[in-house]
C-alpha positions as CSV (number, residue, x, y, z in Angstrom):
1,M,-11.4,7.9,19.1
2,A,-11.3,11.4,17.8
3,D,-8.7,11.6,14.6
4,R,-5.5,12.5,14.8
5,K,-5.3,16.6,14.6
6,A,-4.7,17.3,11.4
7,T,-1.4,19.4,11.2
8,P,-2.5,23.1,10.3
9,L,-1.5,23.8,6.6
10,W,1.0,26.7,6.7
11,D,2.9,25.5,9.6
12,R,5.7,27.7,10.2
13,K,7.9,24.3,10.6
14,I,7.3,22.3,7.7
15,V,6.8,25.4,5.8
16,R,11.0,25.9,6.7
17,E,11.9,22.5,5.9
18,A,9.4,22.7,2.9
19,F,11.1,25.5,1.2
20,A,15.0,23.6,1.8
21,A,13.5,20.6,0.3
22,S,11.9,22.4,-2.8
23,L,16.0,23.4,-3.6
24,T,16.7,19.9,-3.6
25,K,14.1,18.7,-5.9
26,F,15.9,21.0,-8.8
27,D,18.3,18.2,-9.1
28,P,17.7,17.4,-13.5
29,R,17.4,13.5,-11.7
30,V,14.2,14.5,-9.4
31,Q,12.7,16.4,-12.2
32,V,12.8,14.1,-14.7
33,K,10.0,11.9,-12.9
34,N,7.7,14.4,-14.0
35,P,8.2,15.5,-17.8
36,V,6.2,18.5,-17.8
37,M,8.6,20.6,-14.9
38,F,11.7,18.8,-16.4
39,V,10.8,20.5,-19.6
40,V,10.2,23.7,-17.5
41,E,13.2,23.6,-16.0
42,V,15.1,22.7,-19.3
43,T,13.4,26.1,-20.6
44,A,14.4,28.1,-17.6
45,L,18.1,26.7,-17.8
46,A,18.0,27.9,-21.7
47,V,16.8,31.6,-21.4
48,T,19.1,31.6,-18.4
49,L,22.3,30.9,-20.7
50,I,21.3,33.6,-23.3
51,L,20.6,36.1,-20.8
52,A,24.4,35.4,-19.6
53,R,25.1,35.8,-23.3
54,D,23.7,38.6,-23.9
55,L,25.0,40.1,-20.4
56,Y,28.6,39.6,-22.0
57,Q,27.8,41.3,-24.9
58,G,26.0,44.0,-23.7
59,H,22.5,43.9,-24.8
60,M,21.2,45.2,-21.5
61,K,17.9,46.2,-23.4
62,L,17.3,42.1,-24.1
63,A,18.6,41.1,-20.8
64,G,16.0,43.1,-18.9
65,F,13.6,41.0,-20.3
66,E,15.4,37.8,-20.4
67,F,16.3,38.1,-16.8
68,Q,12.5,38.5,-15.9
69,I,11.7,35.8,-18.2
70,A,14.1,33.2,-16.9
71,L,13.3,34.4,-13.3
72,W,9.9,33.9,-13.3
73,L,10.6,30.1,-15.1
74,W,12.4,29.0,-12.3
75,F,10.0,30.0,-10.2
76,T,7.7,27.7,-11.8
77,V,9.8,25.2,-10.9
78,G,10.6,25.9,-7.5
79,F,6.7,26.5,-6.5
80,A,5.9,22.9,-8.1
81,N,8.8,21.6,-6.0
82,F,7.6,23.9,-2.7
83,A,4.1,21.9,-3.6
84,E,5.3,18.9,-3.7
85,A,7.3,19.2,-0.7
86,M,4.7,20.7,1.6
87,A,2.5,17.2,0.8
88,E,5.7,15.4,2.1
89,G,6.4,17.6,4.9
90,R,2.6,16.8,6.2
91,G,3.5,13.5,5.6
92,K,6.4,13.6,7.6
93,A,5.2,15.5,10.6
94,Q,2.4,12.6,10.9
95,A,5.5,9.8,10.9
96,E,8.0,11.6,13.5
97,N,4.5,11.1,15.8
98,L,4.8,7.5,15.1
99,R,8.5,7.6,15.6
100,R,7.8,9.1,19.5
101,T,6.6,5.5,19.7
102,R,9.7,3.6,19.2
103,T,11.5,2.8,22.5
104,E,15.2,1.0,22.8
105,T,13.6,-1.0,25.2
106,Q,14.8,-4.6,26.4
107,A,13.2,-7.9,25.4
108,T,12.1,-11.0,28.0
109,L,13.3,-14.7,25.2
110,L,12.2,-17.4,26.3
111,K,15.0,-19.6,25.2
112,D,15.9,-23.8,26.3
113,G,13.0,-23.1,29.2
114,R,15.4,-20.0,29.9
115,E,14.0,-16.4,30.2
116,I,16.6,-14.2,28.9
117,T,17.0,-10.8,28.7
118,V,18.0,-9.2,25.3
119,P,17.6,-5.8,23.1
120,A,14.3,-5.7,21.6
121,P,15.9,-4.7,18.0
122,S,18.4,-8.6,18.7
123,L,14.9,-10.0,18.4
124,R,14.0,-12.2,15.0
125,R,10.7,-13.7,13.4
126,D,9.9,-16.4,14.8
127,D,11.6,-15.6,18.7
128,I,9.1,-16.0,21.8
129,V,8.9,-13.2,24.3
130,I,6.8,-12.9,27.6
131,V,5.2,-9.8,28.5
132,R,4.1,-8.8,31.6
133,A,2.2,-5.9,32.9
134,G,3.8,-2.1,33.1
135,Q,6.4,-3.6,29.9
136,I,6.8,-2.5,26.5
137,I,6.0,-5.2,23.2
138,P,9.3,-5.9,21.6
139,G,7.9,-6.3,18.6
140,D,4.8,-7.5,16.4
141,G,3.5,-10.5,17.4
142,E,1.0,-13.0,17.8
143,V,-0.2,-14.2,21.2
144,I,0.4,-17.6,21.8
145,E,-0.7,-17.7,25.3
146,G,-2.3,-15.8,28.1
147,V,-4.5,-12.7,28.2
148,A,-3.8,-8.9,28.7
149,A,-4.9,-5.1,28.6
150,V,-3.0,-3.5,26.1
151,N,-2.6,0.3,26.0
152,E,-2.0,0.8,22.1
153,S,-2.6,4.7,22.2
154,A,1.0,5.5,20.9
155,I,0.0,3.7,17.7
156,T,-4.0,4.3,17.8
157,G,-4.5,7.8,19.7
158,E,-6.9,6.0,21.8
159,S,-6.2,5.8,25.1
160,A,-8.8,2.8,26.1
161,P,-6.8,-0.3,26.6
162,V,-7.5,-3.3,24.5
163,I,-7.7,-6.5,25.5
164,R,-5.0,-9.3,23.1
165,E,-5.2,-12.9,23.7
166,S,-4.6,-16.2,22.1
167,G,-6.7,-18.1,19.6
168,G,-9.0,-15.5,18.2
169,D,-9.2,-12.6,16.0
170,R,-7.4,-10.6,18.8
171,S,-4.3,-11.9,18.9
172,A,-2.1,-9.7,17.0
173,V,0.0,-7.4,19.1
174,T,2.3,-4.5,17.8
175,G,5.9,-3.7,18.7
176,G,6.3,-0.2,21.3
177,T,2.6,-0.4,22.5
178,A,2.4,-1.4,26.1
179,V,1.1,-4.2,28.5
180,I,-1.0,-2.7,31.5
181,S,-2.3,-5.7,33.5
182,D,-1.8,-9.5,33.3
183,W,0.6,-11.2,30.7
184,I,1.1,-12.5,27.2
185,K,3.8,-14.5,25.3
186,V,4.2,-13.2,21.7
187,R,5.8,-15.5,18.7
188,I,7.8,-12.7,17.0
189,T,6.6,-12.1,13.0
190,A,8.8,-9.5,11.8
191,N,12.4,-9.1,11.7
192,P,13.9,-5.3,12.4
193,G,13.1,-2.8,9.9
194,E,10.3,-4.7,8.8
195,T,8.1,-4.2,11.7
196,F,4.1,-2.8,11.3
197,L,5.7,0.5,12.9
198,D,8.6,1.2,10.1
199,R,6.5,0.5,7.2
200,M,4.0,3.3,8.7
201,I,6.8,5.5,8.9
202,A,8.2,4.6,5.3
203,L,4.4,5.2,3.9
204,V,3.4,8.2,5.7
205,E,6.5,9.9,5.2
206,G,5.8,9.0,1.3
207,A,9.5,7.3,0.5
208,Q,7.1,4.1,-0.5
209,R,4.9,6.2,-2.3
210,Q,4.7,4.3,-6.1
211,K,2.7,6.5,-8.9
212,T,-0.8,5.0,-9.6
213,P,-2.3,3.7,-12.8
214,N,-4.7,6.5,-12.9
215,E,-1.5,9.1,-11.8
216,I,0.4,7.2,-14.5
217,A,-2.1,7.6,-17.2
218,L,-2.3,11.1,-17.1
219,S,0.9,11.6,-16.3
220,I,1.6,10.0,-20.2
221,L,-1.5,12.7,-21.1
222,L,1.0,15.6,-19.9
223,A,3.6,14.1,-21.4
224,G,2.0,14.0,-24.8
225,L,0.7,17.6,-24.4
226,T,4.1,18.6,-23.8
227,I,5.1,17.1,-27.1
228,I,2.4,18.3,-29.1
229,F,2.9,22.3,-27.9
230,M,6.7,22.1,-28.0
231,L,5.8,21.0,-32.0
232,V,3.4,23.4,-32.0
233,C,5.6,26.5,-31.1
234,V,8.7,24.8,-33.3
235,S,6.6,25.1,-36.2
236,L,5.7,29.2,-35.5
237,Y,8.7,29.7,-35.9
238,P,8.6,30.5,-40.0
239,F,5.5,32.0,-40.3
240,A,7.3,34.5,-37.6
241,L,9.7,35.2,-40.1
242,Y,7.6,34.9,-43.1
243,G,5.8,38.0,-40.8
244,G,8.7,39.7,-40.7
245,T,8.5,39.3,-37.0
246,S,11.9,38.9,-35.1
247,L,11.1,35.6,-33.1
248,S,12.9,35.5,-30.0
249,L,14.2,31.9,-28.2
250,P,13.0,33.5,-24.4
251,V,9.6,34.4,-26.2
252,L,9.0,30.8,-27.8
253,V,10.0,29.4,-24.4
254,A,7.5,32.0,-22.7
255,L,4.9,30.8,-25.1
256,L,5.6,26.6,-24.4
257,V,5.8,27.0,-20.9
258,C,2.1,28.7,-21.0
259,L,0.7,26.4,-23.0
260,I,1.7,23.0,-21.4
261,P,-0.3,21.9,-18.3
262,T,2.4,23.3,-16.1
263,T,-0.5,23.7,-13.2
264,I,-1.6,20.4,-12.9
265,G,1.8,19.0,-13.7
266,G,3.4,21.0,-11.1
267,L,0.5,20.0,-8.4
268,L,0.4,16.5,-9.3
269,S,2.6,14.8,-6.6
270,A,1.2,17.2,-4.1
271,I,-2.5,15.4,-4.8
272,G,-2.0,11.6,-4.4
273,I,0.7,12.5,-1.1
274,A,-2.2,14.2,0.1
275,G,-4.7,11.8,0.0
276,M,-2.5,9.4,1.4
277,D,-1.7,11.9,4.7
278,R,-5.8,13.0,4.9
279,L,-6.2,8.8,5.3
280,V,-3.7,9.2,7.8
281,Q,-5.2,11.6,9.7
282,H,-7.9,9.5,9.9
283,N,-5.8,6.5,11.8
284,V,-6.4,4.6,8.3
285,L,-3.2,3.4,6.9
286,A,-2.8,2.7,3.1
287,M,-0.5,0.4,2.0
288,S,-0.7,2.0,-1.6
289,G,-2.0,4.7,-3.6
290,R,-3.9,2.5,-5.6
291,A,-6.1,1.3,-2.7
292,V,-6.9,5.0,-2.1
293,E,-7.9,5.5,-5.7
294,A,-9.8,2.4,-5.6
295,A,-11.5,3.3,-2.7
296,G,-13.1,6.8,-4.3
297,D,-14.4,4.0,-7.3
298,V,-15.9,1.2,-4.6
299,D,-19.2,-0.1,-5.9
300,T,-19.8,-3.1,-3.5
301,L,-18.8,-3.0,0.2
302,L,-18.3,-6.0,2.1
303,L,-18.2,-6.8,6.1
304,D,-17.6,-9.4,8.1
305,K,-20.8,-9.1,10.9
306,T,-19.0,-10.6,14.1
307,G,-16.4,-7.5,15.4
308,T,-17.9,-5.4,12.1
309,I,-21.2,-4.8,12.6
310,T,-22.1,-6.2,15.5
311,L,-19.9,-5.8,19.1
312,G,-18.3,-9.2,18.8
313,D,-20.2,-10.3,21.9
314,R,-24.2,-11.1,22.0
315,M,-25.6,-9.2,25.1
316,A,-28.0,-9.6,27.5
317,S,-30.6,-7.0,26.0
318,E,-34.1,-8.3,28.0
319,F,-35.3,-10.1,31.1
320,I,-38.7,-11.9,30.3
321,P,-40.4,-13.2,33.1
322,V,-42.8,-16.4,32.5
323,G,-45.3,-17.3,35.0
324,D,-46.0,-15.3,38.5
325,V,-42.4,-14.2,37.7
326,T,-42.0,-10.2,38.2
327,R,-39.0,-9.0,36.0
328,E,-37.1,-8.2,38.8
329,E,-37.2,-11.5,40.7
330,L,-35.7,-12.9,37.0
331,A,-33.1,-10.0,37.2
332,D,-32.4,-11.0,40.5
333,A,-31.9,-14.7,40.1
334,A,-29.9,-14.2,36.9
335,Q,-27.5,-11.6,38.2
336,L,-27.2,-14.1,41.2
337,A,-25.9,-16.5,38.7
338,S,-23.9,-14.9,36.5
339,L,-21.7,-12.9,39.5
340,A,-18.7,-15.6,38.6
341,D,-19.3,-15.7,34.9
342,E,-16.7,-13.5,33.6
343,T,-18.0,-14.1,29.9
344,P,-18.8,-10.8,28.2
345,E,-22.4,-12.2,28.4
346,G,-22.8,-12.9,31.8
347,R,-21.0,-9.5,32.1
348,S,-23.7,-8.2,30.6
349,I,-26.5,-10.0,32.5
350,V,-24.8,-8.5,36.1
351,V,-24.8,-4.7,34.3
352,L,-28.4,-5.3,32.2
353,A,-29.8,-6.0,35.8
354,K,-28.0,-3.0,37.6
355,K,-29.1,-0.6,35.3
356,E,-33.2,-1.8,34.9
357,F,-33.0,-2.7,39.2
358,N,-30.3,-1.2,40.6
359,L,-29.4,-4.2,41.8
360,R,-25.8,-3.8,42.3
361,G,-23.1,-7.0,42.2
362,R,-23.2,-9.1,45.9
363,E,-19.7,-10.3,47.7
364,L,-21.2,-13.7,48.2
365,A,-17.7,-15.4,49.0
366,D,-18.7,-15.2,52.7
367,K,-22.0,-16.6,52.7
368,D,-20.7,-20.1,51.1
369,A,-21.9,-19.7,47.6
370,E,-21.4,-22.4,45.5
371,F,-20.9,-21.7,41.5
372,I,-21.4,-23.8,39.2
373,P,-19.1,-23.3,35.8
374,F,-20.3,-23.2,32.4
375,S,-19.7,-26.9,31.0
376,A,-20.1,-28.1,27.0
377,T,-21.9,-30.9,28.9
378,T,-24.7,-29.3,31.2
379,R,-24.3,-26.4,29.0
380,M,-25.9,-24.1,31.9
381,S,-24.2,-22.6,34.8
382,G,-25.2,-20.9,38.5
383,V,-24.7,-20.6,41.6
384,N,-26.5,-22.8,45.2
385,L,-26.7,-20.2,47.7
386,D,-28.8,-20.6,51.4
387,G,-30.2,-23.1,49.7
388,R,-31.3,-22.4,46.7
389,E,-30.8,-24.1,43.2
390,I,-30.2,-21.1,40.2
391,R,-29.3,-21.7,36.8
392,K,-29.2,-20.4,33.4
393,G,-28.6,-21.6,30.3
394,A,-29.8,-23.6,27.1
395,G,-33.6,-24.3,27.4
396,E,-33.8,-28.0,26.6
397,Q,-31.2,-28.6,29.8
398,I,-32.8,-25.9,31.8
399,V,-35.9,-27.7,30.9
400,N,-34.7,-31.5,32.0
401,F,-32.9,-29.6,35.4
402,V,-36.5,-28.2,36.5
403,R,-38.5,-31.8,35.4
404,E,-35.8,-33.8,37.5
405,R,-36.8,-31.4,40.3
406,G,-40.7,-32.1,40.3
407,G,-41.3,-28.9,38.3
408,V,-44.0,-28.1,35.8
409,I,-42.7,-25.7,32.9
410,P,-45.2,-23.0,32.0
411,L,-46.5,-22.5,28.5
412,E,-45.8,-20.0,27.6
413,L,-41.8,-20.9,27.9
414,T,-41.7,-22.2,24.4
415,P,-43.1,-19.4,22.5
416,V,-40.7,-17.0,24.1
417,V,-37.9,-18.9,23.2
418,E,-38.7,-19.4,19.7
419,R,-39.7,-15.9,18.9
420,I,-36.2,-15.1,20.5
421,A,-34.5,-17.6,18.0
422,K,-36.4,-16.5,14.9
423,A,-35.5,-13.2,15.8
424,G,-31.9,-14.1,15.1
425,G,-31.0,-13.8,19.4
426,T,-30.0,-16.4,22.0
427,P,-32.7,-17.8,24.5
428,L,-31.2,-18.2,27.9
429,V,-33.5,-19.6,30.1
430,V,-32.9,-19.4,34.2
431,A,-34.6,-21.5,36.4
432,E,-34.8,-21.9,40.4
433,G,-34.9,-25.1,42.0
434,A,-38.2,-26.5,40.7
435,R,-39.3,-23.0,39.2
436,V,-38.6,-21.9,35.4
437,M,-38.4,-18.2,36.5
438,G,-38.2,-17.1,32.8
439,V,-35.5,-16.3,29.6
440,I,-32.9,-14.0,29.1
441,Y,-32.5,-12.5,25.6
442,L,-29.1,-12.6,24.4
443,K,-29.0,-10.4,20.7
444,D,-26.0,-9.0,19.1
445,I,-25.1,-5.8,19.5
446,I,-25.1,-3.2,16.7
447,K,-22.5,-0.8,16.8
448,E,-23.6,2.7,17.4
449,G,-23.8,4.7,14.4
450,I,-23.7,1.8,12.1
451,R,-27.0,2.1,10.2
452,E,-27.0,6.0,9.4
453,R,-23.4,5.1,7.7
454,F,-24.9,2.4,5.4
455,E,-27.6,5.3,5.0
456,R,-24.8,7.3,3.4
457,L,-22.7,4.8,1.7
458,R,-26.2,3.8,-0.3
459,A,-26.5,7.6,-1.0
460,M,-22.9,7.5,-2.4
461,G,-24.2,4.5,-4.9
462,M,-22.9,1.7,-3.1
463,R,-24.1,-1.7,-2.1
464,T,-23.2,-3.0,0.9
465,V,-23.4,-6.4,2.1
466,M,-23.2,-8.5,5.1
467,I,-21.3,-11.9,5.6
468,T,-21.7,-14.3,8.6
469,G,-21.2,-17.6,9.4
470,D,-24.6,-17.4,11.0
471,N,-27.8,-19.5,9.8
472,P,-30.2,-17.1,7.8
473,L,-32.5,-16.6,9.9
474,T,-30.1,-14.7,12.9
475,A,-28.4,-13.1,9.6
476,A,-31.7,-11.7,7.7
477,A,-32.2,-10.6,11.9
478,I,-28.9,-8.8,12.0
479,A,-28.7,-7.1,8.4
480,S,-32.5,-5.7,9.1
481,E,-31.4,-4.1,12.2
482,A,-28.1,-2.8,10.7
483,G,-29.8,-1.5,7.2
484,V,-27.2,-3.3,4.7
485,D,-28.8,-3.7,1.3
486,D,-28.0,-7.9,1.1
487,F,-26.7,-10.5,3.0
488,R,-25.0,-13.7,2.6
489,A,-25.5,-16.7,5.8
490,E,-23.4,-19.7,6.4
491,A,-20.8,-18.1,4.8
492,T,-17.0,-19.5,4.5
493,P,-13.8,-18.3,3.6
494,E,-14.5,-19.4,0.3
495,T,-17.8,-18.0,-0.1
496,K,-16.7,-14.8,0.7
497,L,-13.4,-15.3,-2.0
498,R,-16.5,-16.3,-4.9
499,L,-18.6,-13.5,-3.9
500,I,-15.9,-10.8,-4.6
501,R,-14.8,-12.3,-8.0
502,E,-18.5,-12.6,-8.8
503,E,-18.9,-8.9,-8.1
504,Q,-15.3,-7.9,-10.1
505,A,-16.3,-10.3,-13.5
506,Q,-19.3,-7.3,-13.4
507,G,-16.6,-4.6,-13.6
508,K,-17.2,-3.5,-9.7
509,M,-15.0,-2.2,-7.4
510,V,-15.4,-4.3,-4.2
511,A,-14.1,-3.2,-0.8
512,M,-13.8,-5.7,2.0
513,I,-13.7,-5.0,5.7
514,G,-11.8,-8.0,8.3
515,D,-10.6,-8.7,11.0
516,G,-9.5,-12.2,11.6
517,T,-7.7,-14.6,9.7
518,N,-10.5,-16.5,7.9
519,D,-11.0,-12.8,6.2
520,A,-7.5,-12.8,4.9
521,P,-8.1,-14.6,1.5
522,A,-11.1,-12.2,0.8
523,L,-9.4,-9.1,1.8
524,A,-6.1,-10.1,-1.1
525,Q,-8.9,-10.5,-3.7
526,A,-10.6,-7.2,-2.9
527,D,-9.8,-3.7,-4.9
528,V,-9.9,-2.6,-1.3
529,G,-9.0,-4.3,1.6
530,I,-9.2,-2.8,4.9
531,A,-8.3,-4.8,8.0
532,M,-8.5,-3.9,11.6
533,N,-5.6,-3.5,13.1
534,A,-7.3,-5.0,16.4
535,G,-7.5,-8.2,14.1
536,T,-4.9,-11.4,13.4
537,Q,-1.6,-10.7,11.6
538,A,-3.2,-13.0,8.4
539,A,-5.6,-10.3,8.5
540,R,-3.2,-7.2,8.6
541,E,-0.8,-8.6,5.8
542,A,-3.9,-9.4,3.3
543,G,-5.3,-5.9,3.3
544,N,-4.1,-3.1,1.5
545,M,-5.4,-0.9,4.2
546,I,-5.0,-0.7,7.9
547,D,-7.7,0.8,10.4
548,L,-5.8,1.9,13.2
549,D,-9.0,1.9,15.6
550,S,-10.6,-1.1,14.3
551,N,-14.1,0.6,13.3
552,P,-15.5,-0.4,10.6
553,T,-17.8,2.3,9.8
554,K,-14.9,4.5,8.9
555,I,-14.9,3.3,5.5
556,M,-16.7,6.5,5.1
557,E,-14.0,8.4,5.7
558,V,-12.0,6.3,3.4
559,V,-14.0,5.9,0.2
560,E,-14.7,10.4,0.9
561,I,-11.3,10.8,0.9
562,G,-10.7,8.8,-2.6
563,K,-13.1,10.3,-4.0
564,Q,-11.9,13.4,-2.8
565,L,-8.7,12.7,-4.5
566,L,-9.9,11.8,-7.7
567,I,-12.5,14.4,-7.9
568,T,-9.2,16.6,-7.3
569,R,-7.6,15.5,-9.8
570,G,-9.9,15.5,-12.1
571,A,-10.7,19.3,-11.1
572,L,-7.4,20.4,-11.3
573,T,-6.4,18.8,-14.6
574,T,-9.5,20.6,-16.2
575,F,-8.6,24.3,-14.9
576,S,-5.1,23.7,-15.2
577,I,-6.4,22.8,-19.2
578,A,-8.9,25.7,-19.5
579,N,-7.0,28.2,-18.1
580,D,-4.3,28.3,-21.8
581,V,-7.2,29.7,-23.7
582,A,-7.1,33.6,-21.6
583,K,-3.2,32.7,-22.1
584,Y,-4.0,32.2,-25.8
585,F,-5.5,35.7,-25.9
586,A,-2.1,36.9,-24.4
587,I,0.3,36.1,-25.8
588,I,-0.5,35.1,-30.0
589,P,-1.3,38.5,-30.4
590,A,1.6,39.5,-28.5
591,M,4.2,37.9,-30.4
592,F,2.9,38.3,-34.0
593,V,1.0,41.4,-34.0
594,L,4.3,43.6,-35.7
595,G,3.6,40.8,-38.6
596,Y,0.2,40.6,-38.2
597,P,-1.4,43.7,-37.4
598,M,-5.1,41.8,-37.5
599,L,-4.2,40.3,-34.6
600,Q,-4.4,43.1,-32.5
601,R,-8.3,42.2,-32.5
602,L,-7.3,39.3,-30.6
603,N,-6.0,41.3,-27.8
604,I,-9.2,41.4,-26.0
605,M,-7.6,42.1,-22.7
606,H,-6.0,45.3,-23.7
607,L,-2.7,44.6,-22.5
608,A,-0.1,47.1,-22.7
609,T,2.8,45.9,-24.9
610,P,4.1,42.8,-26.4
611,Q,6.7,42.4,-23.4
612,S,4.3,43.0,-20.9
613,A,1.9,40.6,-22.5
614,I,4.4,37.6,-22.5
615,L,5.8,38.8,-18.9
616,S,2.2,39.1,-17.5
617,A,1.4,35.4,-18.3
618,V,4.7,33.6,-17.5
619,I,4.4,35.8,-13.8
620,F,0.7,34.6,-13.5
621,N,1.9,30.8,-14.8
622,A,3.9,30.4,-12.1
623,L,1.7,32.2,-9.5
624,I,-1.3,30.2,-9.5
625,I,0.6,27.3,-8.6
626,I,1.4,28.5,-5.0
627,A,-2.5,30.0,-5.1
628,L,-3.5,26.3,-6.2
629,I,-1.9,24.2,-3.4
630,P,-4.1,24.6,-0.6
631,L,-6.4,23.4,-2.9
632,A,-4.0,20.2,-3.6
633,L,-3.4,19.6,0.1
634,R,-7.1,19.8,1.3
635,G,-8.8,18.4,-1.6
636,V,-11.5,19.5,-3.3
637,Q,-14.5,19.1,-1.0
638,Y,-16.8,16.0,-1.9
639,R,-20.5,16.0,-1.1
640,P,-22.7,12.5,-2.0
641,V,-24.9,14.2,-5.1
642,G,-23.7,11.8,-7.8
643,A,-21.6,11.3,-10.9
644,A,-23.5,13.7,-13.0
645,A,-23.9,16.4,-10.4
646,I,-20.1,16.7,-9.2
647,L,-19.1,16.8,-13.1
648,T,-21.2,19.7,-13.9
649,R,-20.3,21.7,-10.6
650,N,-16.4,20.8,-11.3
651,L,-16.7,21.7,-15.2
652,L,-18.6,25.5,-14.1
653,I,-16.2,25.7,-11.2
654,Y,-13.0,24.9,-12.5
655,G,-13.7,24.5,-16.2
656,V,-15.5,28.4,-16.7
657,G,-13.7,29.9,-14.2
658,G,-10.0,28.2,-15.3
659,V,-10.9,30.4,-18.5
660,I,-12.0,33.7,-16.6
661,V,-9.8,33.7,-13.4
662,P,-6.8,33.6,-16.3
663,F,-7.9,37.0,-18.5
664,I,-8.7,38.7,-14.4
665,G,-5.1,37.8,-13.2
666,I,-3.0,38.3,-16.3
667,K,-4.5,41.5,-16.8
668,A,-3.8,42.8,-13.4
669,I,-0.8,42.1,-13.3
670,D,-0.1,43.5,-16.8
671,L,-1.5,46.8,-15.1
672,V,1.1,46.5,-12.3
673,V,4.2,45.6,-14.9
674,A,3.2,48.5,-17.0
675,A,2.8,50.7,-14.1
676,L,6.3,49.7,-12.6
677,H,7.8,50.0,-16.5
678,L,8.7,46.6,-16.0
679,A,8.7,45.9,-19.6
């Protein structure tokens, strides 16, 4: 399916709501969670109080300069609040789409052998409900009986219905989706307020977003730098007195705010929230920011074969006749034997015959056809029609069937069966009476485009490992066709868990994709556990990401977004620290030029006056936050070119650029300030 349409960056509604939300974030109880911006808010308040004092005392000349400093300090905090509110607003817009899936529907509760109609919100864990065609599934649950086509477009955006049935890896259903055919009995697995949809909305809105370890570490670093620069600014006061310079508190505050890493401090939360929002646009729900970050560092990817790399059911891919039988005769007999076979394999035989020879399914009900269903005893199925006995099944059983009727087994049959088996396929032999007609080659169908995806993952430095319960021969054939780097055959849940722990013991970050209950332990152990939404409830609860499209190739987008998040944070941190260099050359000479005239040589930008230099630096410090909001929300573009190349590129763009841009920006602002006589 197509991914969700991204919300426009400057959507008017989001901008309006973000502006209102940014005002509420001035609350010191909110700001204290961000040490850098909390310091800026405290200093802005201090300068505002000094301004009020000087206005009261009639010092209008000082008040004009102080007013501008105070104004731009408040703007600095406000722009940082706006960046965070914009990121949250985009998430809330996504959540609003999810809220529309909620319906106040009625549920048919099964209790004491009776059907009782109750409001859906009254359902509790372990209640049993029956949902029929045209009805809404009232809550999250597991199908315990029946099979039905379910429309999950409200959750996934995919219009094509999906099959949900009991006893397999496609038994989980989500509240708010609709049954469009047949019926199912569902055991409710979540209480009101704890449903999958409730969790999605809370996570997308950011209400449950916790800071990641890397984010916490960076916050500690920024707080440390802030404390160091506070000490530096305080220690400069005696130097000013010694040089005979009058150093006011607003000037010291301006220096402090320009030196501390306000740029990254103001954008840090927005970067993390935007990363999760980009995942939602790709229909992937991350249960934590930690999972998004970890995705950017994944070294090894483990994939379950069935339903992940392959379509999940073996399909007919070739008709191989033996003896004097033609391919069309074999296809005709195989299709007749499969018309009543409702298994995916049976349907695929009918489709292949139609595709290759335009043999359309025939209506045999009025021809006294007797269909022979498959059984574990006979290991074959077929049809009796107009005196013809057509059978398809395992080679040994078909051989016995033919010999019982006096037939002769063609010599080429055994080599064909063995060749298919060695290639990892399933040979299905077809016979009519005493005559062997040929073999149907059933094979696992590799999902389209997955080989190319694995090549791109390899370019990112990631190793892919396929895990399957198949025998080594079959596993090797599938692994070769899919293009994975390695495989593990005859794997049990314990095997998967052990493999993940072995990789982690080597210091590697491991991602696991799965959909079954037997995948749950491995999904829980992996650094990034991506559960398919079409899978079981156990798998969805064990993973820390859920792919709503149940598309394993989505790992590409997940990894790229994780790397993009890490690169964006690193790039803006580099830029934030680098642009302090220009501020040194703007503010230090302005502060001390009267007491230390030789510092005028450092005024390489030739700023008009000490006051305009300080004001220009403060204005630039505020405006750069608003200028970088689009980059924080969209992220730095990621290309799989290797860590060294990415580091070099970011140092050149955001390191060197972080030094050059402030020189240009501060000088341009100074020209405007001087022209307008603002200082």
